[in-house]
Backbone of each chain as nested JSON, in Angstrom:
{
  "chains": [
    {"id": "A", "residues": [
      {"number": 1, "name": "MET", "atoms": {"N": [67.101, 92.609, 100.425], "CA": [68.909, 92.626, 99.968], "C": [69.362, 93.972, 99.206]}},
      {"number": 2, "name": "ASN", "atoms": {"N": [70.203, 94.424, 98.78], "CA": [70.242, 95.36, 97.721], "C": [71.644, 94.79, 97.275]}},
      {"number": 3, "name": "LEU", "atoms": {"N": [71.84, 95.553, 95.913], "CA": [73.253, 95.126, 94.723], "C": [74.281, 95.608, 95.456]}},
      {"number": 4, "name": "ILE", "atoms": {"N": [74.476, 96.579, 96.238], "CA": [76.048, 96.452, 97.098], "C": [76.18, 95.78, 98.214]}},
      {"number": 5, "name": "THR", "atoms": {"N": [74.919, 95.065, 98.865], "CA": [75.109, 94.17, 100.091], "C": [75.804, 92.723, 99.246]}},
      {"number": 6, "name": "ILE", "atoms": {"N": [74.73, 92.841, 98.363], "CA": [75.431, 91.368, 97.713], "C": [76.909, 91.399, 96.934]}},
      {"number": 7, "name": "LEU", "atoms": {"N": [77.55, 92.502, 96.772], "CA": [78.444, 93.118, 96.28], "C": [79.686, 92.67, 97.322]}},
      {"number": 8, "name": "GLY", "atoms": {"N": [79.319, 92.911, 98.898], "CA": [80.126, 92.579, 99.871], "C": [80.338, 91.714, 99.955]}},
      {"number": 9, "name": "LEU", "atoms": {"N": [78.908, 90.561, 99.656], "CA": [78.83, 89.238, 99.753], "C": [79.705, 88.742, 99.183]}},
      {"number": 10, "name": "VAL", "atoms": {"N": [80.216, 88.693, 97.759], "CA": [80.275, 88.07, 96.758], "C": [81.924, 88.501, 96.644]}},
      {"number": 11, "name": "ALA", "atoms": {"N": [82.333, 89.837, 97.431], "CA": [83.511, 90.185, 97.351], "C": [84.121, 89.385, 98.6]}},
      {"number": 12, "name": "ALA", "atoms": {"N": [83.753, 89.097, 99.842], "CA": [83.782, 88.61, 101.072], "C": [83.726, 87.089, 100.556]}},
      {"number": 13, "name": "SER", "atoms": {"N": [83.149, 86.484, 99.955], "CA": [83.32, 84.978, 99.148], "C": [84.321, 85.097, 98.963]}},
      {"number": 14, "name": "LEU", "atoms": {"N": [84.988, 85.016, 97.945], "CA": [85.964, 85.551, 97.121], "C": [87.641, 85.21, 97.626]}},
      {"number": 15, "name": "THR", "atoms": {"N": [87.639, 86.619, 98.888], "CA": [88.928, 86.555, 99.215], "C": [88.942, 85.715, 100.681]}},
      {"number": 16, "name": "THR", "atoms": {"N": [87.507, 85.194, 101.078], "CA": [87.956, 83.949, 101.765], "C": [88.158, 82.942, 101.273]}},
      {"number": 17, "name": "GLY", "atoms": {"N": [87.465, 82.401, 100.362], "CA": [87.31, 81.283, 99.229], "C": [88.821, 80.886, 98.48]}},
      {"number": 18, "name": "SER", "atoms": {"N": [89.56, 82.233, 98.457], "CA": [90.799, 82.2, 97.386], "C": [92.067, 81.089, 98.46]}},
      {"number": 19, "name": "PHE", "atoms": {"N": [92.245, 80.917, 99.67], "CA": [92.755, 80.844, 100.173], "C": [92.913, 78.75, 99.57]}},
      {"number": 20, "name": "LEU", "atoms": {"N": [91.928, 78.296, 99.476], "CA": [91.31, 77.249, 99.406], "C": [92.246, 76.411, 98.289]}},
      {"number": 21, "name": "PRO", "atoms": {"N": [92.658, 77.028, 96.876], "CA": [93.767, 76.604, 96.124], "C": [94.982, 76.368, 96.342]}},
      {"number": 22, "name": "GLN", "atoms": {"N": [95.075, 77.812, 97.046], "CA": [96.472, 77.488, 98.026], "C": [96.857, 76.033, 98.924]}},
      {"number": 23, "name": "ALA", "atoms": {"N": [95.651, 76.136, 99.434], "CA": [95.632, 74.63, 100.349], "C": [96.085, 73.267, 99.88]}},
      {"number": 24, "name": "ILE", "atoms": {"N": [94.931, 73.298, 99.088], "CA": [95.273, 72.526, 97.88], "C": [96.17, 72.163, 97.011]}},
      {"number": 25, "name": "LYS", "atoms": {"N": [96.933, 73.032, 96.762], "CA": [98.325, 72.655, 95.984], "C": [99.192, 72.537, 96.819]}},
      {"number": 26, "name": "ALA", "atoms": {"N": [99.645, 72.487, 98.23], "CA": [100.457, 72.71, 99.232], "C": [100.457, 71.049, 99.586]}},
      {"number": 27, "name": "ILE", "atoms": {"N": [98.862, 70.189, 99.635], "CA": [98.382, 69.553, 100.133], "C": [98.995, 68.561, 98.581]}},
      {"number": 28, "name": "LYS", "atoms": {"N": [98.817, 68.89, 97.767], "CA": [99.162, 67.478, 96.497], "C": [100.514, 68.077, 96.59]}},
      {"number": 29, "name": "THR", "atoms": {"N": [101.225, 68.314, 96.132], "CA": [102.594, 68.802, 95.619], "C": [103.75, 68.477, 96.917]}},
      {"number": 30, "name": "LYS", "atoms": {"N": [103.277, 68.948, 98.212], "CA": [104.296, 68.678, 99.292], "C": [104.943, 69.651, 99.223]}},
      {"number": 31, "name": "HIS", "atoms": {"N": [104.767, 70.567, 98.641], "CA": [106.085, 71.794, 98.45], "C": [105.424, 73.34, 98.746]}},
      {"number": 32, "name": "THR", "atoms": {"N": [106.4, 73.831, 99.806], "CA": [105.689, 75.332, 99.989], "C": [107.146, 76.081, 100.42]}},
      {"number": 33, "name": "LYS", "atoms": {"N": [108.336, 75.76, 99.815], "CA": [109.384, 76.216, 99.89], "C": [109.311, 77.878, 99.581]}},
      {"number": 34, "name": "ASP", "atoms": {"N": [108.684, 78.199, 98.505], "CA": [108.742, 79.506, 98.195], "C": [106.948, 80.338, 98.802]}},
      {"number": 35, "name": "LEU", "atoms": {"N": [106.32, 79.762, 99.577], "CA": [105.928, 80.066, 100.422], "C": [105.935, 81.463, 101.357]}},
      {"number": 36, "name": "SER", "atoms": {"N": [105.763, 82.633, 101.78], "CA": [106.436, 82.849, 103.365], "C": [105.856, 82.788, 104.449]}},
      {"number": 37, "name": "LEU", "atoms": {"N": [106.538, 82.397, 105.536], "CA": [106.68, 81.714, 106.39], "C": [105.836, 83.251, 107.657]}},
      {"number": 38, "name": "GLY", "atoms": {"N": [106.681, 84.013, 107.287], "CA": [106.555, 85.45, 107.38], "C": [104.85, 86.073, 107.056]}},
      {"number": 39, "name": "MET", "atoms": {"N": [104.761, 85.689, 105.936], "CA": [103.046, 86.032, 105.873], "C": [101.916, 85.396, 106.057]}},
      {"number": 40, "name": "TYR", "atoms": {"N": [102.092, 84.162, 106.248], "CA": [101.015, 82.78, 107.098], "C": [101.364, 83.412, 108.317]}},
      {"number": 41, "name": "SER", "atoms": {"N": [102.06, 83.67, 109.155], "CA": [102.06, 83.793, 110.365], "C": [101.568, 85.352, 110.737]}},
      {"number": 42, "name": "VAL", "atoms": {"N": [101.962, 86.376, 110.325], "CA": [101.272, 87.711, 110.211], "C": [99.707, 87.33, 109.967]}},
      {"number": 43, "name": "LEU", "atoms": {"N": [99.316, 86.718, 108.8], "CA": [98.112, 86.721, 108.283], "C": [97.141, 85.973, 109.656]}},
      {"number": 44, "name": "THR", "atoms": {"N": [97.483, 84.992, 109.528], "CA": [96.864, 83.715, 110.514], "C": [96.423, 84.815, 112.339]}},
      {"number": 45, "name": "SER", "atoms": {"N": [97.729, 85.594, 112.819], "CA": [97.369, 86.265, 114.016], "C": [96.884, 87.129, 113.083]}},
      {"number": 46, "name": "GLY", "atoms": {"N": [96.433, 88.094, 112.388], "CA": [95.551, 89.004, 112.004], "C": [94.042, 88.469, 112.13]}},
      {"number": 47, "name": "ILE", "atoms": {"N": [93.773, 87.556, 111.212], "CA": [92.718, 86.681, 111.526], "C": [92.254, 86.28, 112.715]}},
      {"number": 48, "name": "VAL", "atoms": {"N": [93.177, 85.879, 113.557], "CA": [92.748, 85.679, 114.876], "C": [92.084, 86.229, 115.82]}},
      {"number": 49, "name": "LEU", "atoms": {"N": [92.915, 87.703, 115.343], "CA": [92.646, 89.153, 116.081], "C": [91.214, 89.792, 115.41]}},
      {"number": 50, "name": "TRP", "atoms": {"N": [90.939, 89.746, 114.269], "CA": [89.734, 89.844, 113.671], "C": [88.685, 88.783, 113.664]}},
      {"number": 51, "name": "LEU", "atoms": {"N": [88.705, 87.797, 114.108], "CA": [87.837, 87.118, 115.026], "C": [86.841, 87.393, 116.032]}},
      {"number": 52, "name": "ILE", "atoms": {"N": [88.232, 87.929, 116.903], "CA": [87.834, 88.119, 118.432], "C": [87.065, 89.544, 118.275]}},
      {"number": 53, "name": "TYR", "atoms": {"N": [87.475, 90.675, 117.316], "CA": [87.37, 91.764, 117.284], "C": [85.307, 91.557, 116.901]}},
      {"number": 54, "name": "GLY", "atoms": {"N": [85.119, 90.361, 115.977], "CA": [83.643, 90.08, 115.694], "C": [82.554, 90.007, 116.577]}},
      {"number": 55, "name": "ILE", "atoms": {"N": [83.777, 88.917, 117.876], "CA": [82.527, 88.067, 118.542], "C": [82.359, 89.472, 118.875]}},
      {"number": 56, "name": "LEU", "atoms": {"N": [83.405, 90.306, 119.608], "CA": [83.59, 91.445, 120.967], "C": [82.295, 92.848, 119.58]}},
      {"number": 57, "name": "VAL", "atoms": {"N": [82.4, 93.029, 118.95], "CA": [81.309, 93.823, 118.511], "C": [80.037, 92.936, 117.794]}},
      {"number": 58, "name": "ASN", "atoms": {"N": [80.237, 91.849, 118.19], "CA": [79.193, 90.883, 117.477], "C": [78.199, 90.832, 116.115]}},
      {"number": 59, "name": "ASP", "atoms": {"N": [79.539, 91.061, 115.725], "CA": [79.128, 91.092, 113.695], "C": [79.477, 89.756, 113.18]}},
      {"number": 60, "name": "ILE", "atoms": {"N": [78.102, 89.149, 112.71], "CA": [78.078, 87.735, 112.284], "C": [78.784, 87.971, 110.877]}},
      {"number": 61, "name": "PRO", "atoms": {"N": [78.565, 88.45, 109.733], "CA": [79.296, 88.409, 108.507], "C": [81.301, 88.589, 108.821]}},
      {"number": 62, "name": "ILE", "atoms": {"N": [81.911, 89.125, 109.825], "CA": [83.186, 88.875, 110.293], "C": [83.533, 87.496, 110.469]}},
      {"number": 63, "name": "ILE", "atoms": {"N": [82.812, 87.371, 111.882], "CA": [83.169, 86.159, 112.719], "C": [82.908, 84.921, 111.531]}},
      {"number": 64, "name": "ALA", "atoms": {"N": [81.875, 84.822, 110.507], "CA": [81.762, 83.718, 109.712], "C": [83.054, 83.386, 108.619]}},
      {"number": 65, "name": "SER", "atoms": {"N": [83.167, 84.981, 107.945], "CA": [83.987, 84.681, 107.39], "C": [85.284, 84.589, 107.798]}},
      {"number": 66, "name": "ASN", "atoms": {"N": [85.542, 85.384, 108.847], "CA": [87.157, 85.162, 109.216], "C": [87.647, 83.529, 109.685]}},
      {"number": 67, "name": "CYS", "atoms": {"N": [85.9, 83.146, 110.555], "CA": [85.993, 81.238, 110.777], "C": [86.772, 80.276, 109.836]}},
      {"number": 68, "name": "VAL", "atoms": {"N": [86.015, 80.108, 108.559], "CA": [86.357, 80.453, 107.57], "C": [87.901, 80.684, 106.843]}},
      {"number": 69, "name": "THR", "atoms": {"N": [88.065, 81.955, 106.706], "CA": [89.529, 81.896, 106.587], "C": [90.833, 81.287, 107.31]}},
      {"number": 70, "name": "LEU", "atoms": {"N": [90.185, 81.322, 108.198], "CA": [91.131, 80.991, 109.648], "C": [91.668, 79.037, 109.725]}},
      {"number": 71, "name": "VAL", "atoms": {"N": [90.392, 78.552, 109.12], "CA": [90.66, 77.11, 109.083], "C": [91.902, 77.51, 107.63]}},
      {"number": 72, "name": "PHE", "atoms": {"N": [91.714, 77.822, 106.611], "CA": [92.482, 77.787, 105.174], "C": [93.689, 78.136, 105.79]}},
      {"number": 73, "name": "THR", "atoms": {"N": [93.867, 79.657, 106.457], "CA": [95.246, 79.949, 106.359], "C": [95.98, 79.236, 107.643]}},
      {"number": 74, "name": "SER", "atoms": {"N": [95.057, 78.854, 108.62], "CA": [95.959, 77.675, 109.642], "C": [96.399, 76.304, 108.97]}},
      {"number": 75, "name": "ALA", "atoms": {"N": [95.983, 75.927, 108.325], "CA": [96.08, 75.159, 107.181], "C": [97.249, 75.298, 106.574]}},
      {"number": 76, "name": "ILE", "atoms": {"N": [97.36, 75.893, 105.892], "CA": [98.86, 76.699, 104.745], "C": [99.883, 76.787, 105.897]}},
      {"number": 77, "name": "LEU", "atoms": {"N": [99.623, 76.83, 106.951], "CA": [100.795, 77.73, 107.949], "C": [101.378, 76.159, 108.211]}},
      {"number": 78, "name": "PHE", "atoms": {"N": [100.243, 75.042, 108.779], "CA": [100.684, 73.964, 109.252], "C": [101.734, 73.545, 108.045]}},
      {"number": 79, "name": "LEU", "atoms": {"N": [101.242, 73.031, 106.781], "CA": [102.066, 73.027, 105.66], "C": [103.205, 73.581, 104.802]}},
      {"number": 80, "name": "LYS", "atoms": {"N": [103.227, 74.636, 105.622], "CA": [104.55, 75.648, 105.562], "C": [105.854, 74.643, 106.2]}},
      {"number": 81, "name": "LEU", "atoms": {"N": [105.21, 74.927, 107.619], "CA": [106.072, 74.075, 108.515], "C": [106.538, 72.768, 108.747]}},
      {"number": 82, "name": "ARG", "atoms": {"N": [105.729, 71.757, 108.167], "CA": [105.43, 70.689, 107.735], "C": [106.644, 70.326, 106.858]}},
      {"number": 83, "name": "TYR", "atoms": {"N": [106.198, 70.979, 106.163], "CA": [107.098, 70.649, 104.162], "C": [108.603, 72.169, 103.985]}},
      {"number": 84, "name": "LYS", "atoms": {"N": [108.72, 72.358, 104.99], "CA": [109.663, 73.524, 104.539], "C": [111.346, 73.164, 103.925]}}
    ]},
    {"id": "B", "residues": [
      {"number": 1, "name": "MET", "atoms": {"N": [89.571, 106.986, 121.394], "CA": [89.24, 105.935, 120.438], "C": [89.595, 104.53, 121.544]}},
      {"number": 2, "name": "ASN", "atoms": {"N": [88.062, 103.43, 121.469], "CA": [88.569, 102.547, 122.246], "C": [89.043, 101.555, 121.85]}},
      {"number": 3, "name": "LEU", "atoms": {"N": [89.242, 100.393, 123.288], "CA": [90.272, 99.074, 123.089], "C": [89.58, 97.985, 121.657]}},
      {"number": 4, "name": "ILE", "atoms": {"N": [87.859, 97.922, 121.664], "CA": [87.733, 97.538, 120.401], "C": [88.108, 97.705, 119.257]}},
      {"number": 5, "name": "THR", "atoms": {"N": [88.36, 99.298, 119.04], "CA": [88.513, 99.859, 117.768], "C": [90.168, 99.172, 117.65]}},
      {"number": 6, "name": "ILE", "atoms": {"N": [90.939, 99.724, 118.69], "CA": [92.38, 99.309, 118.395], "C": [92.769, 97.996, 117.708]}},
      {"number": 7, "name": "LEU", "atoms": {"N": [91.907, 96.978, 118.415], "CA": [91.966, 96.156, 118.036], "C": [91.744, 95.419, 117.118]}},
      {"number": 8, "name": "GLY", "atoms": {"N": [90.54, 96.225, 116.139], "CA": [90.127, 95.932, 114.833], "C": [90.955, 96.305, 113.938]}},
      {"number": 9, "name": "LEU", "atoms": {"N": [91.918, 97.936, 114.514], "CA": [92.785, 98.49, 113.359], "C": [94.197, 97.378, 113.495]}},
      {"number": 10, "name": "VAL", "atoms": {"N": [94.284, 96.997, 114.681], "CA": [95.55, 95.939, 114.834], "C": [95.562, 94.419, 113.629]}},
      {"number": 11, "name": "ALA", "atoms": {"N": [94.374, 94.579, 113.882], "CA": [93.812, 93.303, 112.818], "C": [93.914, 93.33, 111.446]}},
      {"number": 12, "name": "ALA", "atoms": {"N": [93.248, 94.625, 111.377], "CA": [93.41, 95.098, 109.979], "C": [94.718, 95.212, 109.092]}},
      {"number": 13, "name": "SER", "atoms": {"N": [95.674, 96.024, 110.266], "CA": [97.155, 96.068, 109.967], "C": [98.043, 94.92, 109.439]}},
      {"number": 14, "name": "LEU", "atoms": {"N": [97.739, 93.71, 110.483], "CA": [98.375, 92.733, 110.084], "C": [98.114, 91.372, 108.618]}},
      {"number": 15, "name": "THR", "atoms": {"N": [96.291, 91.822, 108.47], "CA": [95.7, 90.993, 107.714], "C": [96.703, 91.737, 106.312]}},
      {"number": 16, "name": "THR", "atoms": {"N": [96.486, 93.032, 106.308], "CA": [96.917, 94.117, 105.121], "C": [98.554, 93.632, 104.626]}},
      {"number": 17, "name": "GLY", "atoms": {"N": [99.193, 93.753, 105.994], "CA": [100.654, 94.029, 105.723], "C": [101.322, 92.741, 105.554]}},
      {"number": 18, "name": "SER", "atoms": {"N": [100.42, 91.344, 106.003], "CA": [101.043, 90.34, 105.861], "C": [101.47, 89.895, 104.161]}},
      {"number": 19, "name": "PHE", "atoms": {"N": [101.068, 90.275, 103.347], "CA": [100.972, 90.151, 102.12], "C": [102.834, 90.849, 101.395]}},
      {"number": 20, "name": "LEU", "atoms": {"N": [102.73, 91.764, 102.393], "CA": [104.411, 92.267, 102.013], "C": [105.686, 91.482, 102.015]}},
      {"number": 21, "name": "PRO", "atoms": {"N": [105.868, 90.506, 102.969], "CA": [106.9, 89.042, 103.183], "C": [106.87, 88.322, 101.797]}},
      {"number": 22, "name": "GLN", "atoms": {"N": [105.562, 87.872, 101.537], "CA": [105.807, 87.047, 100.577], "C": [105.968, 87.969, 99.128]}},
      {"number": 23, "name": "ALA", "atoms": {"N": [105.332, 88.695, 99.204], "CA": [106.165, 90.124, 97.806], "C": [107.55, 90.069, 97.525]}},
      {"number": 24, "name": "ILE", "atoms": {"N": [108.175, 90.367, 98.959], "CA": [109.253, 90.453, 98.948], "C": [110.64, 89.538, 98.61]}},
      {"number": 25, "name": "LYS", "atoms": {"N": [109.903, 88.16, 99.278], "CA": [109.947, 86.812, 98.896], "C": [110.284, 86.642, 97.881]}},
      {"number": 26, "name": "ALA", "atoms": {"N": [109.156, 86.599, 96.628], "CA": [109.451, 86.062, 95.498], "C": [110.052, 86.939, 94.433]}},
      {"number": 27, "name": "ILE", "atoms": {"N": [110.096, 88.563, 95.294], "CA": [111.147, 89.353, 94.647], "C": [112.773, 89.115, 94.454]}},
      {"number": 28, "name": "LYS", "atoms": {"N": [113.269, 88.852, 95.964], "CA": [114.318, 88.16, 95.866], "C": [114.468, 86.547, 95.191]}},
      {"number": 29, "name": "THR", "atoms": {"N": [113.611, 85.749, 95.127], "CA": [114.361, 84.344, 94.952], "C": [113.86, 84.374, 93.826]}},
      {"number": 30, "name": "LYS", "atoms": {"N": [112.407, 84.768, 92.929], "CA": [112.641, 85.251, 91.835], "C": [111.692, 83.82, 91.68]}},
      {"number": 31, "name": "HIS", "atoms": {"N": [111.427, 82.468, 92.395], "CA": [110.363, 81.596, 92.613], "C": [109.194, 81.593, 93.079]}},
      {"number": 32, "name": "THR", "atoms": {"N": [108.291, 81.316, 92.092], "CA": [106.65, 81.521, 92.742], "C": [106.167, 80.596, 92.396]}},
      {"number": 33, "name": "LYS", "atoms": {"N": [107.33, 79.079, 92.059], "CA": [106.249, 77.753, 91.473], "C": [104.914, 77.265, 92.517]}},
      {"number": 34, "name": "ASP", "atoms": {"N": [105.463, 77.441, 93.662], "CA": [104.351, 77.351, 94.765], "C": [103.785, 77.654, 95.248]}},
      {"number": 35, "name": "LEU", "atoms": {"N": [103.44, 78.838, 94.731], "CA": [102.373, 79.879, 94.676], "C": [101.321, 79.39, 93.882]}},
      {"number": 36, "name": "SER", "atoms": {"N": [99.635, 79.568, 94.572], "CA": [98.659, 79.372, 93.586], "C": [98.015, 80.305, 92.896]}},
      {"number": 37, "name": "LEU", "atoms": {"N": [98.093, 80.457, 91.624], "CA": [97.774, 81.538, 90.795], "C": [96.452, 81.34, 90.822]}},
      {"number": 38, "name": "GLY", "atoms": {"N": [95.418, 80.111, 91.03], "CA": [94.541, 80.248, 91.28], "C": [94.005, 81.302, 92.535]}},
      {"number": 39, "name": "MET", "atoms": {"N": [94.218, 81.273, 93.86], "CA": [94.342, 81.832, 94.883], "C": [94.544, 82.985, 94.62]}},
      {"number": 40, "name": "TYR", "atoms": {"N": [95.694, 84.002, 93.908], "CA": [95.951, 85.304, 93.954], "C": [95.062, 85.603, 92.706]}},
      {"number": 41, "name": "SER", "atoms": {"N": [94.946, 84.646, 91.725], "CA": [93.532, 85.535, 90.842], "C": [92.372, 85.757, 91.533]}},
      {"number": 42, "name": "VAL", "atoms": {"N": [91.769, 84.473, 92.581], "CA": [90.373, 85.226, 93.214], "C": [90.603, 86.326, 94.011]}},
      {"number": 43, "name": "LEU", "atoms": {"N": [91.638, 86.117, 94.859], "CA": [91.924, 87.278, 95.439], "C": [91.908, 88.288, 95.462]}},
      {"number": 44, "name": "THR", "atoms": {"N": [92.843, 88.92, 94.846], "CA": [92.992, 90.413, 94.042], "C": [91.637, 90.755, 93.298]}},
      {"number": 45, "name": "SER", "atoms": {"N": [90.96, 89.599, 92.401], "CA": [89.57, 90.092, 92.015], "C": [88.463, 89.957, 93.219]}},
      {"number": 46, "name": "GLY", "atoms": {"N": [88.564, 89.215, 94.52], "CA": [88.071, 89.925, 95.466], "C": [88.059, 91.198, 96.032]}},
      {"number": 47, "name": "ILE", "atoms": {"N": [89.543, 91.357, 96.145], "CA": [89.731, 92.477, 96.918], "C": [89.41, 93.589, 96.229]}},
      {"number": 48, "name": "VAL", "atoms": {"N": [89.184, 94.027, 94.586], "CA": [88.735, 95.101, 93.723], "C": [87.611, 95.096, 94.111]}},
      {"number": 49, "name": "LEU", "atoms": {"N": [86.912, 93.738, 94.2], "CA": [84.975, 94.116, 94.927], "C": [85.055, 94.537, 96.123]}},
      {"number": 50, "name": "TRP", "atoms": {"N": [86.126, 94.189, 96.913], "CA": [85.746, 95.109, 98.315], "C": [86.285, 96.888, 98.492]}},
      {"number": 51, "name": "LEU", "atoms": {"N": [86.865, 97.1, 97.478], "CA": [87.321, 98.516, 97.011], "C": [86.405, 99.091, 96.469]}},
      {"number": 52, "name": "ILE", "atoms": {"N": [85.527, 98.55, 95.253], "CA": [83.879, 99.192, 95.047], "C": [82.672, 99.025, 95.84]}},
      {"number": 53, "name": "TYR", "atoms": {"N": [82.693, 98.068, 96.635], "CA": [81.892, 98.525, 98.001], "C": [82.595, 99.415, 98.629]}},
      {"number": 54, "name": "GLY", "atoms": {"N": [83.507, 99.412, 99.113], "CA": [83.904, 100.069, 100.284], "C": [83.666, 102.114, 99.89]}},
      {"number": 55, "name": "ILE", "atoms": {"N": [84.352, 101.823, 98.368], "CA": [83.88, 103.342, 97.648], "C": [82.061, 103.225, 97.425]}},
      {"number": 56, "name": "LEU", "atoms": {"N": [81.185, 102.584, 97.336], "CA": [79.945, 102.771, 97.407], "C": [79.415, 103.18, 98.565]}},
      {"number": 57, "name": "VAL", "atoms": {"N": [79.607, 101.881, 99.704], "CA": [79.137, 102.191, 100.775], "C": [79.906, 103.547, 101.557]}},
      {"number": 58, "name": "ASN", "atoms": {"N": [80.91, 104.422, 101.316], "CA": [81.765, 105.248, 101.604], "C": [82.663, 104.973, 102.932]}},
      {"number": 59, "name": "ASP", "atoms": {"N": [83.299, 103.862, 103.139], "CA": [84.052, 103.331, 104.319], "C": [85.335, 103.401, 103.682]}},
      {"number": 60, "name": "ILE", "atoms": {"N": [85.767, 104.512, 104.659], "CA": [87.543, 104.764, 104.39], "C": [88.396, 103.918, 105.105]}},
      {"number": 61, "name": "PRO", "atoms": {"N": [88.125, 102.878, 106.122], "CA": [89.003, 101.926, 106.738], "C": [88.835, 100.768, 105.708]}},
      {"number": 62, "name": "ILE", "atoms": {"N": [87.554, 100.282, 105.062], "CA": [87.764, 99.384, 104.025], "C": [88.095, 100.115, 102.259]}},
      {"number": 63, "name": "ILE", "atoms": {"N": [88.049, 101.035, 102.261], "CA": [89.092, 101.559, 100.897], "C": [90.099, 101.988, 101.721]}},
      {"number": 64, "name": "ALA", "atoms": {"N": [90.958, 102.281, 102.324], "CA": [92.655, 102.228, 102.637], "C": [93.014, 100.411, 102.844]}},
      {"number": 65, "name": "SER", "atoms": {"N": [92.588, 99.896, 103.587], "CA": [93.217, 98.918, 103.596], "C": [93.309, 97.696, 102.49]}},
      {"number": 66, "name": "ASN", "atoms": {"N": [91.949, 98.153, 101.649], "CA": [91.863, 97.889, 100.072], "C": [92.787, 97.821, 99.584]}},
      {"number": 67, "name": "CYS", "atoms": {"N": [93.379, 99.222, 99.465], "CA": [94.003, 99.685, 98.507], "C": [95.374, 99.415, 98.574]}},
      {"number": 68, "name": "VAL", "atoms": {"N": [96.134, 99.271, 99.583], "CA": [97.452, 98.964, 100.262], "C": [97.163, 97.262, 99.487]}},
      {"number": 69, "name": "THR", "atoms": {"N": [96.537, 96.182, 100.143], "CA": [96.482, 95.098, 100.389], "C": [96.39, 94.74, 98.346]}},
      {"number": 70, "name": "LEU", "atoms": {"N": [95.224, 95.785, 97.793], "CA": [95.463, 95.141, 96.052], "C": [97.025, 95.207, 95.991]}},
      {"number": 71, "name": "VAL", "atoms": {"N": [97.757, 96.293, 95.916], "CA": [99.248, 96.494, 95.41], "C": [99.853, 95.607, 95.567]}},
      {"number": 72, "name": "PHE", "atoms": {"N": [100.085, 95.226, 97.014], "CA": [100.919, 93.64, 97.112], "C": [100.461, 92.392, 96.925]}},
      {"number": 73, "name": "THR", "atoms": {"N": [98.907, 92.185, 96.406], "CA": [98.592, 91.156, 96.03], "C": [98.793, 91.179, 94.207]}},
      {"number": 74, "name": "SER", "atoms": {"N": [98.703, 91.966, 93.538], "CA": [98.53, 92.608, 92.262], "C": [100.215, 92.451, 92.19]}},
      {"number": 75, "name": "ALA", "atoms": {"N": [101.212, 92.756, 92.901], "CA": [102.459, 92.559, 92.535], "C": [102.942, 90.82, 92.936]}},
      {"number": 76, "name": "ILE", "atoms": {"N": [102.304, 90.368, 93.902], "CA": [102.885, 88.955, 93.958], "C": [102.222, 88.237, 92.52]}},
      {"number": 77, "name": "LEU", "atoms": {"N": [100.849, 89.069, 91.965], "CA": [99.921, 88.056, 91.407], "C": [101.211, 88.014, 89.677]}},
      {"number": 78, "name": "PHE", "atoms": {"N": [101.386, 89.664, 89.628], "CA": [102.596, 89.421, 88.816], "C": [103.764, 88.942, 88.477]}},
      {"number": 79, "name": "LEU", "atoms": {"N": [104.244, 88.618, 89.83], "CA": [105.468, 87.75, 89.745], "C": [105.085, 85.963, 89.868]}},
      {"number": 80, "name": "LYS", "atoms": {"N": [104.036, 86.08, 90.265], "CA": [103.882, 84.788, 89.187], "C": [103.679, 83.884, 88.34]}},
      {"number": 81, "name": "LEU", "atoms": {"N": [103.128, 85.174, 87.537], "CA": [102.966, 85.214, 86.637], "C": [104.517, 85.508, 85.391]}},
      {"number": 82, "name": "ARG", "atoms": {"N": [105.022, 85.533, 85.824], "CA": [105.987, 86.042, 85.318], "C": [107.527, 85.019, 85.609]}},
      {"number": 83, "name": "TYR", "atoms": {"N": [107.559, 84.684, 86.568], "CA": [108.312, 83.627, 87.276], "C": [107.729, 81.803, 87.565]}},
      {"number": 84, "name": "LYS", "atoms": {"N": [106.758, 81.807, 86.759], "CA": [105.748, 80.657, 86.361], "C": [106.857, 79.48, 86.076]}}
    ]}
  ]
}
């Protein structure tokens, strides 16, 4: 694996994992007023489309990273709807 | 352009554009307490790495979408630091 591929994997891990602290914060505080419902609706829809795209082009990194991100953003969307 | 490519472009537009309503909300309300500083720090760092990756592999869609996303997430990070 070359350095550029490693850079791409680090980038993917950061953008995917970044949603975890937001989910944890929303669970802990039970406050989501400042979160944008529009953002999490559009983002979650976009990630579902990325997942379908990844399945259709049979790209494992796209499938894997969007599966994980979908769990986090769906959780945040659920918390936003619950604690709005 | 085939249907799968169009699906990918729609997915990219949604995930990129999703951050705009959050930036607008933060500008309007001047409240960012519920936003996770950890999320926007890690996400913005990840997007910078995606941008470098896109430049190194000379992939225009990666460069373009991450340039736009970087503007939005940097703005949200700035607003989070300003109105914390």
